[in-house]
N, C-alpha and C positions, 0 to 999 in steps of 0.2 A: 385520139384518146377516147376511151370508153367512158361515157358519162354516168351510167348506172352499172354498179358492180354488185353482184350477189355476195352477200356477207353471211358466211355459214358459222353458226355457233356450235362448238363441240365441247365435250366434257373431258378435255385432256388429250384428244386424239387429232388435233388440227394438223400437226406435222405429218403424222401417219396417213391421214386422209389425203393431204396434198401429195405425198409420195405415191399413194395408191392411184389417185386420179391422173397424175401426170405420167404414170407408167402405162396407162391405158390409151390415152388420146395422143395421136401424132401431133406434131407441131405444138407441143406443150413445154412449159418451163416453170421452174419454181424459183422463188426468191427467199432470202433469209430474213429473219426478223421475229419479233414477238408475236405478231400476227402473220400467219403464213400466207403470203400473197403468191398467186400462181396464175398461169394462163392455160386454158384448154382450147386448142384449135383457135387461138387468137382471142378468146373470151376471158376477161379478167375475173378473178374470184379472190376473196379474202376469207381465210379460215381462222377462227378465233377460239382460243381456249377460255371460255367464259364460265365453265362450271356446270353443275347439274340442274340449273334453274329452268332451262328450256330444252325441249326435245323436238326433233323433226317429226313432221306428220305429212300426210298426203295433200294437205291444202296447198303446198308448194312442191312442184316437181321440176326436174330438169329434163328437157325433151331432147332426145338424140335423133336427128333426122338421118336415116340410113338409106343409102342408094341401092342396096342389094340385100339379098338374103344372107350372104356371107357377112356383111356388116352387122346385120341384126344378130346373127349367131355370135359374132365376136363380142359385141358390146353386151349382149345378154349374159354371156358366159363370164366375161371379165367383171362387169359391174355387179353381177349377181353372186359372185364367189363369196361365200360366207354370209350372204344376205337372205332375203325372203322373196320368192317370186310372187307376183300378184296376177291379176287378170288383165287381159286386153293390152299386153305389152308393158305393163307397169311392174316395177320391182323396187324393193328397198335394198340398198347396199348394206354392207356390214356395219356401217356407221348410222344407219337409219335414214339416210337421205333417199328420197323417192326419185326414181328415174322413169321416163317413158322411152322405150326403145322402139321406134316406129319406122317401118319402111315407107319410103315416099309413095309407094303404090297404094297404101291405105287411104290417104286423103283423096288421091286421084279417083279410086274406085268408089269411095263414099260420095263423091260429087257427081257421079254418073247421072246424066239427065234422065236415064231410065230408072225411075224410082224403085221398081221391082228388083233390078240388079243391085242397086245401092243397098236396099233393105236386106237382100240375101248376104251381101258382104258384111253388113252390120251384125246380122245374126251369127255368121261364122266367127267373126272377131270376138263376139261376146263369150264364146265357148273356149277361147284360147288363153293361154298364159303368154308364152312367147308367140309373136305374130309370125305366121308362116305364109309367105306371099303366094305360093302355089295353091294353098287352100283358099285364100281370098279370091284368087282368079278363078278357081274352080266354082266357088260359090257364085261369083258374078255370072259365070256362064250357064248356071242353072243345073 
């Protein structure tokens, strides 16, 4: 059992958000009830229709660890549909929830012991919206 469960406050779109998210992530499922409980790839969430009192912002984001450029492309397109792209792999979905869509190559390249390579990768990433692995690797190579 998951001890800490993200609780998402919506203004009337909890069920719509649950349906949207579970349609994107494999191994996901939805539950019925006044609070929309669901799982995304085995991670439990609760979506609540609490009204207009609180809004999402970038102080909290959901990080999607991607194993390939194909996964980055898939999640970027699906989660970003109707939303707003940001910088450096961040986007806001159509509900205002912030996501980071990050290839596993990024942290690996940023941890390169050659600080000049890592800095080139950082500079390349700072110019991107969606992260492009080939461009990161090219920057690392100089």
